[in-house]
N, CA, C, O and the ligand as a Tripos MOL2 file, in Angstrom:
@<TRIPOS>MOLECULE
protein
  257   255    65     0     0
PROTEIN
NO_CHARGES

@<TRIPOS>ATOM
      1 N          17.9570  131.5280    6.3770 N.3       1 MET1
      2 CA         16.8660  131.7600    7.3170 C.3       1 MET1
      3 C          17.4220  132.0910    8.6960 C.2       1 MET1
      4 O          18.1990  131.3280    9.2700 O.2       1 MET1
      5 N          17.0210  133.2110    9.1990 N.am      2 VAL2
      6 CA         17.5070  133.6180   10.5100 C.3       2 VAL2
      7 C          16.3530  133.5950   11.5060 C.2       2 VAL2
      8 O          15.3380  134.2700   11.3390 O.2       2 VAL2
      9 N          16.5480  132.7970   12.5370 N.am      3 LYS3
     10 CA         15.5120  132.7160   13.5720 C.3       3 LYS3
     11 C          15.9310  133.5370   14.7780 C.2       3 LYS3
     12 O          17.0740  133.4650   15.2300 O.2       3 LYS3
     13 N          15.0080  134.3060   15.2840 N.am      4 VAL4
     14 CA         15.2860  135.1060   16.4740 C.3       4 VAL4
     15 C          14.1580  134.9030   17.4790 C.2       4 VAL4
     16 O          13.0780  134.4160   17.1460 O.2       4 VAL4
     17 N          14.4440  135.2900   18.7120 N.am      5 LYS5
     18 CA         13.4460  135.1570   19.7650 C.3       5 LYS5
     19 C          12.8330  136.5220   20.0520 C.2       5 LYS5
     20 O          13.5420  137.5080   20.2520 O.2       5 LYS5
     21 N          11.5400  136.5600   20.0680 N.am      6 CYS6
     22 CA         10.8480  137.8120   20.3550 C.3       6 CYS6
     23 C          11.1320  138.2220   21.8060 C.2       6 CYS6
     24 O          10.9340  137.4180   22.7170 O.2       6 CYS6
     25 N          11.5940  139.4650   22.0360 N.am      7 PRO7
     26 CA         11.9140  139.8970   23.4050 C.3       7 PRO7
     27 C          10.6870  139.9670   24.3110 C.2       7 PRO7
     28 O          10.8180  139.9200   25.5340 O.2       7 PRO7
     29 N           9.5120  140.0780   23.7300 N.am      8 THR8
     30 CA          8.3000  140.2100   24.5460 C.3       8 THR8
     31 C           7.6900  138.8620   24.9050 C.2       8 THR8
     32 O           7.4950  138.5650   26.0830 O.2       8 THR8
     33 N           7.3860  138.0390   23.8940 N.am      9 CYS9
     34 CA          6.6790  136.7840   24.1920 C.3       9 CYS9
     35 C           7.5880  135.5640   24.1130 C.2       9 CYS9
     36 O           7.1450  134.4390   24.3450 O.2       9 CYS9
     37 N           8.8560  135.7860   23.7860 N.am     10 LYS10
     38 CA          9.8720  134.7200   23.7280 C.3      10 LYS10
     39 C           9.5980  133.6860   22.6340 C.2      10 LYS10
     40 O          10.1770  132.6000   22.6430 O.2      10 LYS10
     41 N           8.7390  134.0160   21.7210 N.am     11 LYS11
     42 CA          8.4440  133.1040   20.6240 C.3      11 LYS11
     43 C           9.5550  133.1950   19.5790 C.2      11 LYS11
     44 O          10.0440  134.2810   19.2670 O.2      11 LYS11
     45 N           9.9430  132.0390   19.0440 N.am     12 VAL12
     46 CA         10.9720  132.0300   18.0140 C.3      12 VAL12
     47 C          10.2920  132.1950   16.6580 C.2      12 VAL12
     48 O           9.3380  131.4900   16.3300 O.2      12 VAL12
     49 N          10.7990  133.1270   15.8950 N.am     13 PHE13
     50 CA         10.2120  133.3520   14.5750 C.3      13 PHE13
     51 C          11.3000  133.7080   13.5780 C.2      13 PHE13
     52 O          12.4340  134.0090   13.9530 O.2      13 PHE13
     53 N          10.9380  133.6670   12.3060 N.am     14 GLU14
     54 CA         11.9220  134.0030   11.2830 C.3      14 GLU14
     55 C          12.0560  135.5200   11.1940 C.2      14 GLU14
     56 O          11.0810  136.2460   11.0020 O.2      14 GLU14
     57 N          13.2830  135.9630   11.3390 N.am     15 TYR15
     58 CA         13.5550  137.3940   11.4230 C.3      15 TYR15
     59 C          12.9430  138.1970   10.2730 C.2      15 TYR15
     60 O          12.3430  139.2520   10.4790 O.2      15 TYR15
     61 N          13.1110  137.6650    9.0510 N.am     16 LYS16
     62 CA         12.6380  138.4090    7.8770 C.3      16 LYS16
     63 C          11.1220  138.3620    7.7010 C.2      16 LYS16
     64 O          10.5570  139.1170    6.9100 O.2      16 LYS16
     65 N          10.4720  137.4720    8.4430 N.am     17 SER17
     66 CA          9.0260  137.3220    8.2550 C.3      17 SER17
     67 C           8.2310  138.3860    9.0100 C.2      17 SER17
     68 O           7.0250  138.5370    8.8130 O.2      17 SER17
     69 N           8.9210  139.1110    9.8650 N.am     18 SER18
     70 CA          8.2060  140.1110   10.6580 C.3      18 SER18
     71 C           8.6500  141.5130   10.2880 C.2      18 SER18
     72 O           9.8440  141.7870   10.1610 O.2      18 SER18
     73 N           7.6760  142.4000   10.1150 N.am     19 LYS19
     74 CA          8.0480  143.7890    9.8360 C.3      19 LYS19
     75 C           8.1600  144.5920   11.1190 C.2      19 LYS19
     76 O           8.4860  145.7790   11.1050 O.2      19 LYS19
     77 N           7.8800  143.9150   12.2370 N.am     20 TRP20
     78 CA          7.9950  144.6030   13.5340 C.3      20 TRP20
     79 C           9.2240  144.1450   14.2940 C.2      20 TRP20
     80 O           9.3080  144.3230   15.5090 O.2      20 TRP20
     81 N          10.1860  143.5500   13.5810 N.am     21 ARG21
     82 CA         11.3720  143.0270   14.2480 C.3      21 ARG21
     83 C          12.0720  144.1170   15.0680 C.2      21 ARG21
     84 O          11.9970  145.2900   14.7020 O.2      21 ARG21
     85 N          12.7260  143.7770   16.1260 N.am     22 PRO22
     86 CA         12.9970  142.3930   16.5570 C.3      22 PRO22
     87 C          11.8050  141.7110   17.2140 C.2      22 PRO22
     88 O          11.9780  140.6560   17.8250 O.2      22 PRO22
     89 N          10.6180  142.2640   17.1150 N.am     23 PHE23
     90 CA          9.4460  141.6280   17.7200 C.3      23 PHE23
     91 C           8.7180  140.7940   16.6780 C.2      23 PHE23
     92 O           8.8500  141.0330   15.4780 O.2      23 PHE23
     93 N           7.9470  139.8090   17.1420 N.am     24 CYS24
     94 CA          7.2650  138.9150   16.2210 C.3      24 CYS24
     95 C           5.9930  139.5430   15.6770 C.2      24 CYS24
     96 O           5.5120  139.1530   14.6130 O.2      24 CYS24
     97 N           5.4420  140.5170   16.4010 N.am     25 SER25
     98 CA          4.1930  141.1190   15.9610 C.3      25 SER25
     99 C           4.0910  142.5520   16.4590 C.2      25 SER25
    100 O           4.8560  142.9950   17.3160 O.2      25 SER25
    101 N           3.1240  143.2580   15.8970 N.am     26 GLU26
    102 CA          2.9350  144.6500   16.3080 C.3      26 GLU26
    103 C           2.5590  144.7160   17.7860 C.2      26 GLU26
    104 O           2.9750  145.6220   18.5090 O.2      26 GLU26
    105 N           1.7580  143.7330   18.2210 N.am     27 ARG27
    106 CA          1.3160  143.6800   19.6130 C.3      27 ARG27
    107 C           2.5130  143.6260   20.5750 C.2      27 ARG27
    108 O           2.5700  144.3520   21.5680 O.2      27 ARG27
    109 N           3.4830  142.7220   20.2400 N.am     28 CYS28
    110 CA          4.6570  142.5760   21.1000 C.3      28 CYS28
    111 C           5.4880  143.8530   21.1080 C.2      28 CYS28
    112 O           6.0700  144.2210   22.1280 O.2      28 CYS28
    113 N           5.5350  144.5080   19.9850 N.am     29 LYS29
    114 CA          6.3070  145.7460   19.9120 C.3      29 LYS29
    115 C           5.6740  146.8070   20.8080 C.2      29 LYS29
    116 O           6.3670  147.5270   21.5270 O.2      29 LYS29
    117 N           4.3420  146.8900   20.7520 N.am     30 LEU30
    118 CA          3.6350  147.8870   21.5650 C.3      30 LEU30
    119 C           3.7480  147.5790   23.0520 C.2      30 LEU30
    120 O           3.8870  148.4840   23.8750 O.2      30 LEU30
    121 N           3.6870  146.2860   23.3880 N.am     31 ILE31
    122 CA          3.8220  145.8850   24.7930 C.3      31 ILE31
    123 C           5.1870  146.3170   25.3220 C.2      31 ILE31
    124 O           5.3020  146.8840   26.4080 O.2      31 ILE31
    125 N           6.2210  146.0330   24.5220 N.am     32 ASP32
    126 CA          7.5760  146.3790   24.9600 C.3      32 ASP32
    127 C           7.7330  147.8890   25.0910 C.2      32 ASP32
    128 O           8.3570  148.3780   26.0320 O.2      32 ASP32
    129 N           7.1700  148.6130   24.1530 N.am     33 LEU33
    130 CA          7.2460  150.0700   24.1830 C.3      33 LEU33
    131 C           6.5230  150.5930   25.4260 C.2      33 LEU33
    132 O           6.9830  151.5320   26.0760 O.2      33 LEU33
    133 N           5.3940  149.9770   25.7450 N.am     34 GLY34
    134 CA          4.6230  150.3690   26.9250 C.3      34 GLY34
    135 C           5.4090  150.1710   28.2020 C.2      34 GLY34
    136 O           5.3880  151.0170   29.0960 O.2      34 GLY34
    137 N           6.1120  149.0310   28.2830 N.am     35 HIS35
    138 CA          6.9470  148.7510   29.4570 C.3      35 HIS35
    139 C           8.0210  149.8130   29.6000 C.2      35 HIS35
    140 O           8.2730  150.3320   30.6880 O.2      35 HIS35
    141 N           8.6400  150.1180   28.4840 N.am     36 TRP36
    142 CA          9.7530  151.0680   28.5030 C.3      36 TRP36
    143 C           9.2620  152.4310   28.9720 C.2      36 TRP36
    144 O           9.9060  153.0870   29.7910 O.2      36 TRP36
    145 N           8.1190  152.8450   28.4460 N.am     37 VAL37
    146 CA          7.5760  154.1590   28.7950 C.3      37 VAL37
    147 C           7.1950  154.2130   30.2690 C.2      37 VAL37
    148 O           7.5000  155.1940   30.9460 O.2      37 VAL37
    149 N           6.5280  153.1680   30.7800 N.am     38 SER38
    150 CA          6.0990  153.2110   32.1730 C.3      38 SER38
    151 C           7.2900  153.1700   33.1260 C.2      38 SER38
    152 O           7.2710  153.8080   34.1790 O.2      38 SER38
    153 N           8.3360  152.4100   32.7490 N.am     39 GLU39
    154 CA          9.5410  152.3780   33.5870 C.3      39 GLU39
    155 C          10.2060  153.7390   33.6050 C.2      39 GLU39
    156 O          10.7010  154.2020   34.6320 O.2      39 GLU39
    157 N          10.2020  154.3650   32.4440 N.am     40 ASN40
    158 CA         10.8520  155.6510   32.2980 C.3      40 ASN40
    159 C          10.1640  156.7240   33.1300 C.2      40 ASN40
    160 O          10.8150  157.6190   33.6680 O.2      40 ASN40
    161 N           8.8440  156.6250   33.2300 N.am     41 TYR41
    162 CA          8.1090  157.6430   33.9560 C.3      41 TYR41
    163 C           8.0400  157.3800   35.4570 C.2      41 TYR41
    164 O           7.8190  158.3020   36.2420 O.2      41 TYR41
    165 N           8.2290  156.1210   35.8560 N.am     42 SER42
    166 CA          8.0720  155.8060   37.2750 C.3      42 SER42
    167 C           9.2640  156.2880   38.0930 C.2      42 SER42
    168 O           9.1350  156.5030   39.2980 O.2      42 SER42
    169 N          10.4090  156.4590   37.4660 N.am     43 ILE43
    170 CA         11.6100  156.8360   38.2110 C.3      43 ILE43
    171 C          11.5120  158.2520   38.8060 C.2      43 ILE43
    172 O          11.7080  158.4100   40.0110 O.2      43 ILE43
    173 N          11.2130  159.2920   37.9930 N.am     44 PRO44
    174 CA         11.1590  160.6360   38.5950 C.3      44 PRO44
    175 C           9.9840  160.8370   39.5370 C.2      44 PRO44
    176 O          10.0320  161.7150   40.3980 O.2      44 PRO44
    177 N           8.9170  160.0300   39.3890 N.am     45 SER45
    178 CA          7.7420  160.2320   40.2460 C.3      45 SER45
    179 C           7.9400  159.6010   41.6250 C.2      45 SER45
    180 O           7.2070  159.9040   42.5660 O.2      45 SER45
    181 N           8.9330  158.7260   41.7330 N.am     46 GLU46
    182 CA          9.1860  158.0900   43.0180 C.3      46 GLU46
    183 C           9.9120  159.0630   43.9420 C.2      46 GLU46
    184 O          11.0530  159.4450   43.6840 O.2      46 GLU46
    185 N           9.2500  159.4500   44.9980 N.am     47 LYS47
    186 CA          9.8630  160.4220   45.8930 C.3      47 LYS47
    187 C          10.2840  159.7360   47.1850 C.2      47 LYS47
    188 O           9.4860  159.0660   47.8410 O.2      47 LYS47
    189 N          11.5310  159.9130   47.5290 N.am     48 LYS48
    190 CA         12.0200  159.3320   48.7700 C.3      48 LYS48
    191 C          12.1330  160.4220   49.8240 C.2      48 LYS48
    192 O          12.7500  161.4620   49.5960 O.2      48 LYS48
    193 N          11.5360  160.1740   50.9690 N.am     49 LEU49
    194 CA         11.5920  161.1470   52.0540 C.3      49 LEU49
    195 C          12.8850  160.9850   52.8400 C.2      49 LEU49
    196 O          13.3460  159.8700   53.0870 O.2      49 LEU49
    197 N          13.4540  162.1070   53.2250 N.am     50 THR50
    198 CA         14.6400  162.0510   54.0710 C.3      50 THR50
    199 C          14.2040  161.8460   55.5160 C.2      50 THR50
    200 O          13.0210  161.9830   55.8270 O.2      50 THR50
    201 N          15.1290  161.5230   56.3910 N.am     51 ASP51
    202 CA         14.8100  161.3380   57.8070 C.3      51 ASP51
    203 C          14.1770  162.5960   58.3950 C.2      51 ASP51
    204 O          13.2450  162.5300   59.1970 O.2      51 ASP51
    205 N          14.7050  163.7340   57.9780 N.am     52 GLU52
    206 CA         14.2020  165.0130   58.4740 C.3      52 GLU52
    207 C          12.7370  165.2250   58.0860 C.2      52 GLU52
    208 O          11.9100  165.6570   58.8890 O.2      52 GLU52
    209 N          12.4540  164.9030   56.8190 N.am     53 GLU53
    210 CA         11.0810  165.0600   56.3390 C.3      53 GLU53
    211 C          10.1330  164.1110   57.0680 C.2      53 GLU53
    212 O           8.9910  164.4620   57.3660 O.2      53 GLU53
    213 N          10.6150  162.9250   57.3470 N.am     54 LEU54
    214 CA          9.7960  161.9590   58.0810 C.3      54 LEU54
    215 C           9.5320  162.4530   59.4990 C.2      54 LEU54
    216 O           8.4260  162.3030   60.0180 O.2      54 LEU54
    217 N          10.5490  163.0400   60.1240 N.am     55 ASP55
    218 CA         10.4350  163.6030   61.4660 C.3      55 ASP55
    219 C           9.3630  164.6800   61.5020 C.2      55 ASP55
    220 O           8.5140  164.7060   62.3930 O.2      55 ASP55
    221 N           9.4170  165.5650   60.5210 N.am     56 GLN56
    222 CA          8.4630  166.6610   60.4540 C.3      56 GLN56
    223 C           7.0530  166.1410   60.2200 C.2      56 GLN56
    224 O           6.0880  166.6750   60.7670 O.2      56 GLN56
    225 N           6.9400  165.1150   59.4200 N.am     57 ALA57
    226 CA          5.6290  164.5250   59.1580 C.3      57 ALA57
    227 C           5.0540  163.9450   60.4410 C.2      57 ALA57
    228 O           3.8590  164.0680   60.7090 O.2      57 ALA57
    229 N           5.9150  163.3120   61.2290 N.am     58 GLU58
    230 CA          5.4800  162.7430   62.5090 C.3      58 GLU58
    231 C           5.0280  163.8440   63.4670 C.2      58 GLU58
    232 O           4.0030  163.7120   64.1350 O.2      58 GLU58
    233 N           5.7910  164.9160   63.5290 N.am     59 LYS59
    234 CA          5.4830  166.0170   64.4390 C.3      59 LYS59
    235 C           4.1620  166.6840   64.0580 C.2      59 LYS59
    236 O           3.3400  166.9880   64.9230 O.2      59 LYS59
    237 N           3.9650  166.9070   62.7640 N.am     60 SER60
    238 CA          2.7320  167.5810   62.3330 C.3      60 SER60
    239 C           1.5130  166.7130   62.6190 C.2      60 SER60
    240 O           0.4200  167.2400   62.8270 O.2      60 SER60
    241 N           1.6770  165.4090   62.6340 N.am     61 LYS61
    242 CA          0.5710  164.5130   62.9610 C.3      61 LYS61
    243 C           0.1580  164.7020   64.4090 C.2      61 LYS61
    244 O          -1.0290  164.7190   64.7340 O.2      61 LYS61
    245 N           1.1800  164.8480   65.2990 N.am     62 LYS62
    246 CA          0.8980  164.9710   66.7250 C.3      62 LYS62
    247 C           0.2250  166.3000   67.0660 C.2      62 LYS62
    248 O          -0.5590  166.3960   68.0110 O.2      62 LYS62
    249 N           0.5580  167.3360   66.2610 N.am     63 ASP63
    250 CA         -0.0280  168.6610   66.5330 C.3      63 ASP63
    251 C          -1.5100  168.6980   66.2300 C.2      63 ASP63
    252 O          -2.2310  169.5350   66.7720 O.2      63 ASP63
    253 N          -1.9630  167.8340   65.3990 N.am     64 GLU64
    254 CA         -3.3620  167.9020   64.9810 C.3      64 GLU64
    255 C          -4.3220  167.5080   66.1080 C.2      64 GLU64
    256 O          -5.5380  167.5150   65.9140 O.2      64 GLU64
    257 ZN          6.2080  138.2570   20.3450 Zn       65 ZN65
@<TRIPOS>BOND
     1     1     2 1
     2     2     3 1
     3     3     4 2
     4     3     5 am
     5     5     6 1
     6     6     7 1
     7     7     8 2
     8     7     9 am
     9     9    10 1
    10    10    11 1
    11    11    12 2
    12    11    13 am
    13    13    14 1
    14    14    15 1
    15    15    16 2
    16    15    17 am
    17    17    18 1
    18    18    19 1
    19    19    20 2
    20    19    21 am
    21    21    22 1
    22    22    23 1
    23    23    24 2
    24    23    25 am
    25    25    26 1
    26    26    27 1
    27    27    28 2
    28    27    29 am
    29    29    30 1
    30    30    31 1
    31    31    32 2
    32    31    33 am
    33    33    34 1
    34    34    35 1
    35    35    36 2
    36    35    37 am
    37    37    38 1
    38    38    39 1
    39    39    40 2
    40    39    41 am
    41    41    42 1
    42    42    43 1
    43    43    44 2
    44    43    45 am
    45    45    46 1
    46    46    47 1
    47    47    48 2
    48    47    49 am
    49    49    50 1
    50    50    51 1
    51    51    52 2
    52    51    53 am
    53    53    54 1
    54    54    55 1
    55    55    56 2
    56    55    57 am
    57    57    58 1
    58    58    59 1
    59    59    60 2
    60    59    61 am
    61    61    62 1
    62    62    63 1
    63    63    64 2
    64    63    65 am
    65    65    66 1
    66    66    67 1
    67    67    68 2
    68    67    69 am
    69    69    70 1
    70    70    71 1
    71    71    72 2
    72    71    73 am
    73    73    74 1
    74    74    75 1
    75    75    76 2
    76    75    77 am
    77    77    78 1
    78    78    79 1
    79    79    80 2
    80    79    81 am
    81    81    82 1
    82    82    83 1
    83    83    84 2
    84    83    85 am
    85    85    86 1
    86    86    87 1
    87    87    88 2
    88    87    89 am
    89    89    90 1
    90    90    91 1
    91    91    92 2
    92    91    93 am
    93    93    94 1
    94    94    95 1
    95    95    96 2
    96    95    97 am
    97    97    98 1
    98    98    99 1
    99    99   100 2
   100    99   101 am
   101   101   102 1
   102   102   103 1
   103   103   104 2
   104   103   105 am
   105   105   106 1
   106   106   107 1
   107   107   108 2
   108   107   109 am
   109   109   110 1
   110   110   111 1
   111   111   112 2
   112   111   113 am
   113   113   114 1
   114   114   115 1
   115   115   116 2
   116   115   117 am
   117   117   118 1
   118   118   119 1
   119   119   120 2
   120   119   121 am
   121   121   122 1
   122   122   123 1
   123   123   124 2
   124   123   125 am
   125   125   126 1
   126   126   127 1
   127   127   128 2
   128   127   129 am
   129   129   130 1
   130   130   131 1
   131   131   132 2
   132   131   133 am
   133   133   134 1
   134   134   135 1
   135   135   136 2
   136   135   137 am
   137   137   138 1
   138   138   139 1
   139   139   140 2
   140   139   141 am
   141   141   142 1
   142   142   143 1
   143   143   144 2
   144   143   145 am
   145   145   146 1
   146   146   147 1
   147   147   148 2
   148   147   149 am
   149   149   150 1
   150   150   151 1
   151   151   152 2
   152   151   153 am
   153   153   154 1
   154   154   155 1
   155   155   156 2
   156   155   157 am
   157   157   158 1
   158   158   159 1
   159   159   160 2
   160   159   161 am
   161   161   162 1
   162   162   163 1
   163   163   164 2
   164   163   165 am
   165   165   166 1
   166   166   167 1
   167   167   168 2
   168   167   169 am
   169   169   170 1
   170   170   171 1
   171   171   172 2
   172   171   173 am
   173   173   174 1
   174   174   175 1
   175   175   176 2
   176   175   177 am
   177   177   178 1
   178   178   179 1
   179   179   180 2
   180   179   181 am
   181   181   182 1
   182   182   183 1
   183   183   184 2
   184   183   185 am
   185   185   186 1
   186   186   187 1
   187   187   188 2
   188   187   189 am
   189   189   190 1
   190   190   191 1
   191   191   192 2
   192   191   193 am
   193   193   194 1
   194   194   195 1
   195   195   196 2
   196   195   197 am
   197   197   198 1
   198   198   199 1
   199   199   200 2
   200   199   201 am
   201   201   202 1
   202   202   203 1
   203   203   204 2
   204   203   205 am
   205   205   206 1
   206   206   207 1
   207   207   208 2
   208   207   209 am
   209   209   210 1
   210   210   211 1
   211   211   212 2
   212   211   213 am
   213   213   214 1
   214   214   215 1
   215   215   216 2
   216   215   217 am
   217   217   218 1
   218   218   219 1
   219   219   220 2
   220   219   221 am
   221   221   222 1
   222   222   223 1
   223   223   224 2
   224   223   225 am
   225   225   226 1
   226   226   227 1
   227   227   228 2
   228   227   229 am
   229   229   230 1
   230   230   231 1
   231   231   232 2
   232   231   233 am
   233   233   234 1
   234   234   235 1
   235   235   236 2
   236   235   237 am
   237   237   238 1
   238   238   239 1
   239   239   240 2
   240   239   241 am
   241   241   242 1
   242   242   243 1
   243   243   244 2
   244   243   245 am
   245   245   246 1
   246   246   247 1
   247   247   248 2
   248   247   249 am
   249   249   250 1
   250   250   251 1
   251   251   252 2
   252   251   253 am
   253   253   254 1
   254   254   255 1
   255   255   256 2
@<TRIPOS>SUBSTRUCTURE
     1 MET1         2 RESIDUE 1 A MET
     2 VAL2         6 RESIDUE 1 A VAL
     3 LYS3        10 RESIDUE 1 A LYS
     4 VAL4        14 RESIDUE 1 A VAL
     5 LYS5        18 RESIDUE 1 A LYS
     6 CYS6        22 RESIDUE 1 A CYS
     7 PRO7        26 RESIDUE 1 A PRO
     8 THR8        30 RESIDUE 1 A THR
     9 CYS9        34 RESIDUE 1 A CYS
    10 LYS10       38 RESIDUE 1 A LYS
    11 LYS11       42 RESIDUE 1 A LYS
    12 VAL12       46 RESIDUE 1 A VAL
    13 PHE13       50 RESIDUE 1 A PHE
    14 GLU14       54 RESIDUE 1 A GLU
    15 TYR15       58 RESIDUE 1 A TYR
    16 LYS16       62 RESIDUE 1 A LYS
    17 SER17       66 RESIDUE 1 A SER
    18 SER18       70 RESIDUE 1 A SER
    19 LYS19       74 RESIDUE 1 A LYS
    20 TRP20       78 RESIDUE 1 A TRP
    21 ARG21       82 RESIDUE 1 A ARG
    22 PRO22       86 RESIDUE 1 A PRO
    23 PHE23       90 RESIDUE 1 A PHE
    24 CYS24       94 RESIDUE 1 A CYS
    25 SER25       98 RESIDUE 1 A SER
    26 GLU26      102 RESIDUE 1 A GLU
    27 ARG27      106 RESIDUE 1 A ARG
    28 CYS28      110 RESIDUE 1 A CYS
    29 LYS29      114 RESIDUE 1 A LYS
    30 LEU30      118 RESIDUE 1 A LEU
    31 ILE31      122 RESIDUE 1 A ILE
    32 ASP32      126 RESIDUE 1 A ASP
    33 LEU33      130 RESIDUE 1 A LEU
    34 GLY34      134 RESIDUE 1 A GLY
    35 HIS35      138 RESIDUE 1 A HIS
    36 TRP36      142 RESIDUE 1 A TRP
    37 VAL37      146 RESIDUE 1 A VAL
    38 SER38      150 RESIDUE 1 A SER
    39 GLU39      154 RESIDUE 1 A GLU
    40 ASN40      158 RESIDUE 1 A ASN
    41 TYR41      162 RESIDUE 1 A TYR
    42 SER42      166 RESIDUE 1 A SER
    43 ILE43      170 RESIDUE 1 A ILE
    44 PRO44      174 RESIDUE 1 A PRO
    45 SER45      178 RESIDUE 1 A SER
    46 GLU46      182 RESIDUE 1 A GLU
    47 LYS47      186 RESIDUE 1 A LYS
    48 LYS48      190 RESIDUE 1 A LYS
    49 LEU49      194 RESIDUE 1 A LEU
    50 THR50      198 RESIDUE 1 A THR
    51 ASP51      202 RESIDUE 1 A ASP
    52 GLU52      206 RESIDUE 1 A GLU
    53 GLU53      210 RESIDUE 1 A GLU
    54 LEU54      214 RESIDUE 1 A LEU
    55 ASP55      218 RESIDUE 1 A ASP
    56 GLN56      222 RESIDUE 1 A GLN
    57 ALA57      226 RESIDUE 1 A ALA
    58 GLU58      230 RESIDUE 1 A GLU
    59 LYS59      234 RESIDUE 1 A LYS
    60 SER60      238 RESIDUE 1 A SER
    61 LYS61      242 RESIDUE 1 A LYS
    62 LYS62      246 RESIDUE 1 A LYS
    63 ASP63      250 RESIDUE 1 A ASP
    64 GLU64      254 RESIDUE 1 A GLU
    65 ZN65       257 GROUP 0 **** ****
């Protein structure tokens, strides 16, 4: 009998008893997949402004 800990809910379960291993249930597998996908997509969408861009943004505000 091999007991493992579910990476999502931290519940200890028997490895062979789950068909969604290493997760304890389908729900935990989907939750983990969801986390992975959202993390993966948040990186390229995060835009960092350079000092120059910030300067220009400030100037354009004053012109209005
Ligand atoms: Zn779980």
